[in-house]
N, C-alpha and C positions, 0 to 999 in steps of 0.2 A: 194773641192766638198763634200757635207755632206753626212753621210751615215745614217742619220736619218731626218724625217721631221722637219721642223721649227715648233715652238710651235704657230706660227701663221696660220700653214696649215690648211685647211679645205677640206672637201669633196666636190669636184665641181660637184658631181652627185646629190646633194640636191637641185639644182636649184637656188642656191645663187648667181651663176654668178661668175665673177672675183673680186679679191679683189682691194680695192680703192687704187690708187696710187697719189692721188691729193697732198699729203704731199711731194712727191718727186719734184713736180712742185714748191710747196711752198719753198723748199730747194733751188731750182735754183734762186728763187726771194731773198732769203736771202744772196746767193752767190753773185748775181748781186749787192745788196746793199752794201756788204762789199768790193768787190774787183773793182766795177765800179763806185761806187757813193761815198763812204766814203773815200776810199784809192785808187784810180785808177792807181797810178803809176807803180805797178807790172804788172797788165795786159797790160798797155800801152807799157811799156818796152818789154815784151814777144811778142806783136804784132809787134811792130817797129823793133825789132831786132832778132826776132825769138828765138826758144827754144835752150837753151844749158844745158841740165840736166847733172849732174855729175854721175847720177846712173841709170843704167838699172835693173829693178826689174822683175824677172820671177816668177810670184806667181800663187797659186791655184785659179781657178774660185769660190772657196767657198765663200758664202755670209758673213761668220762670220768673215773672215780674208782679210780685204781689206787694201791694202798697204799703201796707203795715209794716212788712218785714224790711222791705227796701229803705223805708224812712225812719224805722225805729219807734214807730208811733205806739203809744200805750192805749188801753181800752178808752173809748170816750173821745179819742184826739181827731179822729178822721171819720167822716160820712162819706161811703164808698159806692159808687155805682160802677159796674164793670160790664162791658160788652166787647163784641169783636171788633177790634182796631180802635177802641177808645173814642167812638165817633158820638158826635153830638148833632142830632138831627135839627133844621131849622125850626122855628116856632110855626106851628100849624095846628091850632086847637080844633079838634074834630071828634068824632066818634071812636076813632081808632084807639088801639091799646098802646099807650106811650110811657113804655117803663123808665127809659132814661129821662124824659121830660118831667114824669112825676117826681123822680128823685131830685132833679134839679129845682123843681118848684117848691118840694118840701124843705130842701135845704136852704133856699134863700128866703122864702117867704115865711117859714115857721121856726126852723132853727136859727135863722139870722147869721149864718156863716159869714166870715169875714173875707174867705179867700176861696177861689175855685182853680183847682190846678187839673189841667187835662195831661194825662201821663201817657205818653206813648213810648215804643222801644224798637230796637234793632231786631231784624229777622222777623217782623211781623207777618204772620200768614194771611191776616185780613188784608193788608195792604198789597201782598202778593196776589191775592184772589182778585182784588180790584183792579190791578194792572192786566191780569190775564182777562177779566171781563171786558175791560176796555179794548183789548185787542181781539175780541170775538170768541174767547175761549171761557165761556161761562161755566162754573163749577157745576157738577151735577148735584147741585143741593137746592132745597126749595127756598131757604131764606138767607144764606150767605151772600150770594151774588147781588140781588138787589139792595140788601143792607150796605155792603162796601162800596157801592156804586156812588154813594154820596161823597166820598172822599176824592172823586175824579176831578170835580171842578176846583178843588183846592190845589191839586197838582198842577192843573193847567195855569192856574192864576200866579202860583208862588214858585213853581220851578220853571225858569226861563233860560233861552239861549240868547246870545247876541246875534241879531239879524244881519243882514248884508249890508245894510246901511246904517249899522249901530243902533237900530231899535231892538227891542225885545219881544220875543215870541215865546209860546209855550214850547218847552222841549219834546221833541218827538217821542212817541210812545217807546220805539225800540230803544232808544238811547236811556229812556227814563227805567226801563226794566234793568239796565245795567248799574243803575245807581238807586236802588229802592229806598235807600235811608234818606234821600231827598224827598221822596214822595211821603215817606213816614212823617217827617218834620213838617211838610206841607199840609198833611191831614190834621195835624195839630193846631196850625194856624187857621185852617178851615174850621175846626170845631170851636175856636176862640171867636171867629167871626160869627159862627151860628148862635153862640151864647148871646151875643149882643142882639140878636133878634127877638129875644125874650123881653118883653116890655119891663118886667119888674126886675131882670137883670140889669139892662140898661140903666134904668132909673137909679139903681144903687151904685152902680159904676160911675155914671156921671156925677152923682152926689159925693163920690169919695168914700163911701161905705163898704165897697166890694171891690176886691182886686182880682183880676183874671192872670193866671200863669199858665205858660206851656213849657212842659218838661219832656225830654227825650232820653231814655236810658240805653246806653251802648251795651250790649250784652257781651260784646267782645272784650271790652276793656274795662267796664264797670264805671266809665265816665257818665256825668249826667250834663245835658245840655239844656238851657232855660231861656225863655224870654218873659220879661213882666210886662211887656208892651204887645198887645194883639197886633198883628200885622208887621211885626218886626222879626228878623232872623233870629233862630235859636243859636245860642253861643255856648261853649263849653264853661262850666263853672266849678267843676271838680278836676 
């Protein structure tokens, strides 16, 4: 989720109407030509045999960080769920509507994916909203504030300062706002922790048949930071 308007954005109050999206239809035409006319074997196989992706990608809804474009994945390689700030709620089965939980459940229990990647990124508007909410400035929206609040505990746990006696304590909020990338990476670790609260995720991780990964993409440089061990810091890999 972006914290800044796109450079293509314009003021809809000027009477100009909606932006043209015909190029997206053209994109579908090009996709059809590539995968249905020139080399149809992949899509035919996916239709006849169904999908069998190795990876579930939990990523942000931000338009600048598309999982398939970023990773170069082909159709059938990624099972993707996207939400604001790439967050995974803790396991709490009830009568609520759990879109992210449903995607995780289907990917793990039915598709039998081998990997789950939580993909975050720099300049995340959802994390910025979390930091503002924690400071008492809840955004004037019905859903964003309560949703991103779940990342606050991870920031308190994983972003620490050295205390006066050498101990560690949570970084004060005013300082954390100056280094939001630390909160973005911490939120990824928090989502990995929350994944382990799902009993059928934990069972497979402990059995060695499912691996969890945290990725953070730096929009400024194009670098990728990653961890393959939940609870451990993300480090540059590109």
